[in-house]
C-alpha positions as CSV (number, residue, x, y, z in Angstrom):
1,M,90.8,147.2,88.6
2,L,87.7,148.5,87.0
3,Q,88.1,151.8,89.0
4,T,91.6,152.2,87.6
5,L,90.5,151.4,84.1
6,Y,87.5,153.8,84.2
7,R,89.6,156.6,85.5
8,G,92.4,156.0,83.0
9,L,90.0,155.9,80.0
10,T,88.1,159.0,81.1
11,R,91.4,160.9,81.8
12,I,92.8,160.3,78.3
13,G,89.4,160.7,76.7
14,G,89.3,164.5,76.5
15,P,89.3,164.7,72.7
16,A,86.6,162.1,72.4
17,I,84.5,163.8,75.0
18,R,84.7,167.1,73.3
19,Y,83.7,165.5,70.0
20,Y,80.8,163.8,71.7
21,L,79.6,167.2,73.1
22,R,79.9,168.8,69.7
23,C,77.7,166.0,68.2
24,R,75.1,166.5,71.0
25,Q,75.2,170.3,70.4
26,R,74.5,169.8,66.7
27,A,71.5,167.6,67.7
28,G,70.2,170.3,70.0
29,K,71.0,168.4,73.1
30,E,73.6,170.8,74.5
31,D,73.4,174.6,75.1
32,P,76.2,176.1,73.0
33,T,76.3,179.2,75.2
34,R,77.0,177.1,78.3
35,Q,79.3,174.4,76.9
36,D,82.1,175.3,79.4
37,E,79.9,174.1,82.3
38,R,80.1,170.6,80.9
39,L,83.9,170.9,81.2
40,G,83.6,171.9,84.9
41,I,84.2,175.6,84.1
42,P,81.6,177.6,86.1
43,S,79.6,180.4,84.5
44,R,79.2,182.3,87.8
45,P,81.0,182.8,91.0
46,R,80.3,180.8,94.1
47,P,78.0,182.8,96.4
48,A,79.0,183.5,100.0
49,G,77.6,181.4,102.8
50,P,76.5,177.8,103.0
51,L,75.8,176.0,99.7
52,V,73.7,172.9,99.1
53,W,74.2,171.1,95.8
54,F,71.3,169.1,94.3
55,H,72.1,166.9,91.3
56,A,69.3,165.5,89.2
57,A,69.5,163.8,85.8
58,S,66.7,165.5,83.9
59,V,63.3,167.0,83.9
60,G,61.4,164.6,86.2
61,E,64.1,164.4,88.8
62,S,64.7,168.1,88.9
63,L,61.0,168.9,89.3
64,S,60.7,166.4,92.1
65,I,63.2,168.3,94.2
66,L,61.6,171.7,94.0
67,I,59.6,171.2,97.2
68,L,62.8,170.4,99.0
69,V,64.6,173.4,97.5
70,N,61.8,175.8,98.6
71,R,61.6,174.3,102.1
72,L,65.4,174.6,102.6
73,I,65.5,178.2,101.2
74,G,62.6,179.2,103.4
75,A,64.3,177.8,106.6
76,D,67.7,179.4,106.3
77,P,68.1,182.9,104.9
78,R,71.8,182.5,104.4
79,L,71.5,179.4,102.2
80,Q,72.3,179.2,98.5
81,I,71.3,176.2,96.4
82,L,73.1,174.9,93.3
83,V,71.0,172.5,91.0
84,T,72.8,170.6,88.3
85,T,71.3,168.6,85.5
86,G,72.5,167.2,82.2
87,T,69.7,168.2,79.7
88,V,68.7,171.4,78.0
89,T,65.0,170.9,78.7
90,S,65.7,170.5,82.5
91,A,67.9,173.7,82.4
92,Q,65.1,175.6,80.8
93,L,62.5,174.4,83.3
94,M,64.8,175.2,86.3
95,A,65.3,178.7,84.9
96,Q,61.5,179.1,85.2
97,R,60.9,177.3,88.5
98,L,63.8,177.8,90.8
99,P,63.3,180.4,93.6
100,E,65.5,183.3,94.5
101,R,68.9,182.1,95.9
102,A,68.7,178.9,93.9
103,F,70.4,178.6,90.5
104,H,71.3,176.0,87.8
105,Q,74.5,174.8,86.2
106,F,75.1,171.9,83.8
107,V,76.7,168.9,85.5
108,P,80.3,168.3,84.2
109,V,81.1,165.3,82.1
110,D,82.5,162.6,84.4
111,R,86.2,163.1,83.7
112,P,88.6,163.5,86.6
113,G,89.8,167.0,85.7
114,Y,86.4,168.4,85.0
115,V,85.0,166.9,88.3
116,A,87.9,168.3,90.3
117,R,87.5,171.8,88.7
118,F,83.8,171.7,89.5
119,L,84.2,170.7,93.1
120,D,87.1,173.1,93.7
121,H,85.0,176.0,92.6
122,W,81.6,175.2,94.3
123,H,82.9,173.5,97.5
124,P,79.4,172.5,98.5
125,D,78.6,172.0,102.2
126,A,76.2,169.2,101.4
127,A,75.5,167.2,98.2
128,L,72.0,165.7,97.6
129,W,71.9,163.4,94.6
130,V,68.5,162.3,93.2
131,E,67.2,158.8,92.3
132,S,69.8,156.7,90.4
133,E,72.6,158.9,89.2
134,I,75.9,156.9,89.4
135,W,78.9,158.8,88.0
136,P,82.0,157.1,89.2
137,N,84.6,159.8,89.0
138,M,82.3,162.3,90.7
139,L,81.3,159.9,93.5
140,W,85.0,158.8,94.1
141,E,85.9,162.5,94.4
142,I,83.0,163.2,96.7
143,G,84.1,160.3,98.9
144,R,87.8,161.3,98.8
145,R,86.9,164.8,100.0
146,R,84.5,163.4,102.6
147,L,81.7,165.7,101.4
148,R,78.4,165.3,103.2
149,A,76.4,163.4,100.5
150,V,73.0,161.8,100.6
151,L,71.2,159.9,97.8
152,I,67.5,161.1,97.9
153,N,64.5,159.5,96.3
154,A,66.8,156.6,95.6
155,R,65.8,154.1,93.0
156,M,67.5,150.9,92.0
157,S,65.5,148.9,89.4
158,E,65.8,145.1,89.2
159,R,67.5,145.4,85.8
160,S,70.2,147.9,87.1
161,F,70.6,145.7,90.2
162,Q,71.4,142.7,88.1
163,R,74.0,144.6,86.1
164,W,75.7,146.1,89.2
165,R,75.7,142.9,91.3
166,H,78.4,141.5,89.0
167,V,80.9,144.2,90.0
168,P,80.5,144.5,93.8
169,G,84.0,145.9,94.2
170,F,83.1,148.7,91.8
171,I,79.6,149.8,92.9
172,G,80.1,149.3,96.7
173,P,82.7,152.1,97.1
174,L,80.6,154.4,94.9
175,L,77.5,153.9,97.1
176,G,79.7,154.3,100.1
177,A,80.2,158.0,99.2
178,F,76.6,158.5,100.5
179,R,76.1,158.9,104.2
180,V,72.5,158.0,103.9
181,C,70.4,156.6,101.0
182,L,66.7,157.5,101.2
183,A,64.9,154.9,99.0
184,Q,61.6,155.2,97.3
185,T,60.4,151.6,98.1
186,A,61.4,148.7,100.3
187,A,62.5,146.8,97.2
188,D,64.8,149.7,96.2
189,A,66.2,149.8,99.7
190,A,66.9,146.0,99.7
191,R,68.8,146.2,96.4
192,L,70.9,149.2,97.5
193,R,71.9,147.3,100.7
194,Q,72.9,144.2,98.7
195,L,75.1,146.4,96.5
196,G,76.9,147.8,99.5
197,A,75.1,151.0,100.6
198,G,75.4,151.7,104.3
199,D,72.6,153.6,106.0
200,V,69.5,152.9,103.8
201,R,66.0,154.1,104.8
202,T,62.7,153.8,103.0
203,T,61.1,157.2,102.9
204,G,58.7,156.9,99.8
205,N,58.5,158.7,96.5
206,L,59.2,162.4,96.8
207,K,57.2,163.1,93.7
208,F,54.0,162.5,95.8
209,S,55.0,165.5,97.9
210,S,55.7,167.8,94.9
211,E,53.3,170.6,94.2
212,P,51.2,170.0,91.1
213,P,52.6,171.7,88.0
214,P,51.4,175.3,87.8
215,A,49.2,176.8,85.1
216,A,49.3,180.4,84.0
217,A,45.8,181.8,83.9
218,A,45.9,183.4,80.5
219,P,47.1,180.4,78.5
220,L,44.7,178.1,80.3
221,A,41.8,180.4,79.6
222,A,42.7,180.8,75.9
223,L,43.0,177.0,75.4
224,S,39.8,176.3,77.4
225,E,37.9,178.8,75.2
226,A,39.3,177.3,72.0
227,V,38.2,173.7,72.9
228,A,34.9,174.6,74.7
229,G,32.3,172.0,74.1
230,R,34.6,169.4,72.5
231,P,35.6,166.0,74.0
232,V,39.4,166.3,74.7
233,W,42.0,163.8,75.7
234,L,45.8,164.1,76.2
235,F,48.7,161.8,75.4
236,A,51.2,163.3,77.9
237,S,55.0,163.1,77.4
238,S,54.8,160.9,74.4
239,H,57.8,159.0,73.0
240,P,58.6,157.9,69.4
241,G,56.1,155.2,68.4
242,E,53.3,156.5,70.7
243,D,52.3,159.4,68.5
244,A,51.1,157.0,65.8
245,L,49.1,155.2,68.5
246,A,47.4,158.5,69.5
247,A,46.5,159.1,65.9
248,A,45.1,155.6,65.6
249,V,43.0,156.2,68.7
250,H,41.6,159.4,67.2
251,L,40.7,157.7,63.9
252,T,39.0,154.9,65.8
253,L,36.9,157.2,68.0
254,S,36.2,160.3,65.9
255,A,33.0,158.9,64.2
256,R,31.3,158.2,67.6
257,L,32.7,161.3,69.3
258,P,32.0,164.3,67.1
259,G,34.5,167.2,67.6
260,L,37.0,164.9,69.3
261,L,40.4,166.7,69.9
262,T,43.5,164.6,70.5
263,V,46.3,166.6,72.2
264,I,49.8,165.2,72.1
265,A,52.5,166.7,74.3
266,P,55.8,165.1,73.3
267,R,58.4,164.3,76.1
268,H,60.9,166.1,73.9
269,P,59.3,169.2,72.4
270,H,61.8,169.4,69.5
271,R,59.8,166.5,67.9
272,G,56.8,168.7,67.5
273,R,57.2,169.4,63.8
274,D,57.7,165.7,63.0
275,I,54.6,164.7,65.0
276,Q,52.6,167.3,63.1
277,A,53.8,165.8,59.8
278,L,52.9,162.3,61.0
279,L,49.4,163.4,61.9
280,T,49.0,165.2,58.6
281,G,50.1,162.0,56.8
282,Q,47.2,160.2,58.6
283,G,44.8,162.8,57.3
284,L,44.5,164.6,60.6
285,T,44.7,168.4,60.6
286,A,46.8,169.5,63.6
287,G,47.9,172.8,65.0
288,R,51.3,173.2,66.8
289,R,51.6,175.2,70.0
290,S,55.2,176.3,69.5
291,A,54.1,178.0,66.3
292,G,51.6,180.1,68.3
293,A,48.5,178.3,67.2
294,L,45.4,177.5,69.3
295,P,43.3,174.5,68.4
296,A,41.0,175.5,65.5
297,P,37.5,174.2,65.2
298,G,38.5,172.0,62.3
299,D,41.6,170.6,63.9
300,A,41.5,166.9,64.8
301,A,44.7,167.1,66.9
302,Y,46.9,169.6,68.6
303,V,50.7,169.2,69.2
304,A,51.6,170.8,72.5
305,D,55.4,171.1,71.9
306,T,56.3,173.6,74.5
307,L,58.1,173.4,77.9
308,G,56.6,174.1,81.3
309,E,52.9,173.9,80.3
310,M,51.9,170.4,81.5
311,G,50.0,172.0,84.3
312,V,47.9,173.8,81.7
313,L,47.3,170.7,79.7
314,Y,46.4,168.5,82.7
315,R,43.8,171.1,83.7
316,L,42.5,171.2,80.1
317,A,42.0,167.5,79.4
318,P,39.8,165.3,81.6
319,V,41.4,162.0,80.2
320,V,45.2,161.6,80.2
321,C,47.4,158.7,79.0
322,V,50.9,158.7,80.5
323,G,53.6,158.5,77.8
324,G,56.6,156.2,77.7
325,S,54.2,153.4,78.8
326,L,53.0,152.0,75.5
327,V,56.6,151.6,74.2
328,P,59.3,149.9,76.3
329,H,60.6,153.0,77.9
330,G,59.5,152.7,81.6
331,G,56.8,155.3,81.8
332,Q,56.6,158.9,82.8
333,N,55.3,160.4,86.0
334,P,51.7,159.5,86.7
335,I,51.5,161.5,89.9
336,E,51.1,165.0,88.4
337,P,47.9,164.2,86.4
338,A,46.6,162.2,89.4
339,Q,47.1,165.3,91.6
340,L,45.1,167.4,89.2
341,G,42.0,165.2,88.9
342,C,42.6,163.6,85.6
343,A,41.1,160.2,84.6
344,L,44.4,158.4,84.2
345,L,45.5,155.7,81.8
346,F,48.9,154.1,81.1
347,G,50.3,151.2,79.1
348,P,52.1,148.0,80.3
349,Y,55.6,149.6,80.4
350,M,55.6,151.5,83.7
351,G,58.8,150.1,85.2
352,N,60.1,153.5,86.3
353,F,57.0,153.9,88.4
354,A,56.0,150.3,89.0
355,E,54.9,150.6,92.6
356,V,53.1,153.9,92.0
357,A,51.3,152.5,89.0
358,A,50.3,149.4,90.9
359,E,48.9,151.4,93.8
360,L,46.9,153.6,91.5
361,V,45.4,150.7,89.7
362,D,44.6,148.8,92.9
363,A,42.9,151.9,94.3
364,G,40.7,152.3,91.3
365,A,42.6,155.5,90.5
366,A,43.9,154.5,87.0
367,W,43.4,152.0,84.3
368,S,46.2,150.0,82.7
369,V,45.8,149.1,79.0
370,R,47.7,146.6,77.0
371,D,48.0,148.2,73.6
372,G,46.7,150.8,71.2
373,A,43.3,149.0,70.8
374,G,42.9,148.9,74.6
375,L,43.8,152.6,74.8
376,A,41.1,153.5,72.2
377,D,38.5,151.5,74.1
378,A,39.5,153.1,77.5
379,V,39.6,156.7,76.1
380,G,36.2,156.2,74.5
381,R,34.6,154.8,77.6
382,L,35.9,157.6,79.8
383,L,34.9,160.4,77.5
384,D,31.4,158.9,77.2
385,D,31.0,158.6,81.0
386,P,31.6,161.6,83.3
387,D,30.7,159.6,86.4
388,R,33.4,157.1,85.7
389,R,35.9,159.8,85.1
390,R,34.9,161.4,88.4
391,R,35.4,158.1,90.4
392,L,38.9,157.7,89.0
393,A,39.8,161.3,89.8
394,E,38.5,161.0,93.3
395,A,40.4,157.8,93.9
396,A,43.6,159.3,92.6
397,G,43.2,162.3,94.9
398,R,42.9,159.9,97.9
399,V,46.2,158.1,96.9
400,T,48.2,161.3,96.4
401,T,46.9,162.8,99.6
402,R,47.9,159.7,101.5
403,H,51.5,160.1,100.5
404,R,51.9,163.9,101.0
405,Q,54.0,163.4,104.1
406,V,57.0,161.9,102.1
407,V,58.8,165.3,102.0
408,S,58.5,165.6,105.8
409,V,60.0,162.1,106.3
410,A,62.8,162.9,103.9
411,L,63.6,166.2,105.6
412,A,63.7,164.6,109.0
413,A,66.3,162.1,107.7
414,L,68.3,164.9,106.1
415,A,68.2,167.1,109.3
416,P,71.4,165.7,111.0
417,V,73.5,166.0,107.8
418,L,72.3,169.6,107.2
419,A,72.8,170.6,110.9
420,E,76.4,169.2,110.7
421,A,77.0,171.4,107.7
422,G,75.8,174.5,109.6
423,I,72.5,174.7,107.7
424,T,69.2,175.2,109.5
425,P,66.9,172.3,108.7
426,P,63.3,173.1,108.0
427,G,61.2,172.8,111.1
428,T,64.0,174.0,113.4
429,E,64.0,177.6,112.4
430,P,64.8,180.0,115.3
431,P,61.8,182.0,116.5
């Protein structure tokens, strides 16, 4: 019933979908030069040879698969890899980070005609979907065509589980499109099984196996020289509501920490100008990276509103607060700063990384704070105490090292599906 209703509504909803895409385009959330891709119309021909299709929602998910993409490309010289995402920022990052023989397209909107056109053109030999992307028309079509599909780094939050459990006849067949589901945690695995997934295995969080974000030498050197001798902390991947908290932290600490520099890297860089205006309204002089500025000696804050430079910022700032955690968003990825030796802080809203956050706190590798006042206290204590920062960083290194094998476990689970598709799995390359 629900399946028929959903398919019918999306089939007749073409005008509404196009209007929706135009609104997103005006808001800067769609690439106007690649709008056809969202309608299932490809912007390039399908390459010859075997093709693996990765689908990831946005930035974090797409970055987490890079290690798999590189391992697969390295194992089979015939292989081509298609990566689809739904956001402009992730498309820009994939253009920078994907290796040769891997390329990006925008995922089509989940309308039957768009989906069929997409699959008819690309005809993937294997489809690897990431985390918790559930698009009914696409998954029904994948199942109908009997494509080799696997859900990797699978996540099913308690909140999503409670919603889906009321429509078992709807979610069960969708999850049935996946031959295997590789879950991040035992709790995710249990929820997926209860919703009807078949072969579910717990393999761990693939983000632990990802390479740390890179840092170009020249920008890092220029920033390091500009802030030399100053106490620096970073609010990474901030969301609306958190920028004001960062400003309040700076105002609280600046008297006792002369020269303090607060760096704010918004999760969505287009907010940079608004954040600069907010800081200025608080009496804080702030430079903006997208305008080409480096932190000036008189700047209290610095808005790092560019893409692909988190590796530079994590190497610059010894103390990092993870964004999306002091407002009810669910938290951004704490693993990258942990990998790079940062003294790590986050707020109470870390539901997207609940198990990771708990493990980091239990290991003495991160501190959880309750609110803006707690954040100011923690930032101040860490900037005052290099030994305490070092202990947190060393503990974080032990946690991330312990989980580096996740990619090997995931590849071992994928090997039979890849071999059935005629693709050489990593670790079985011919001599």
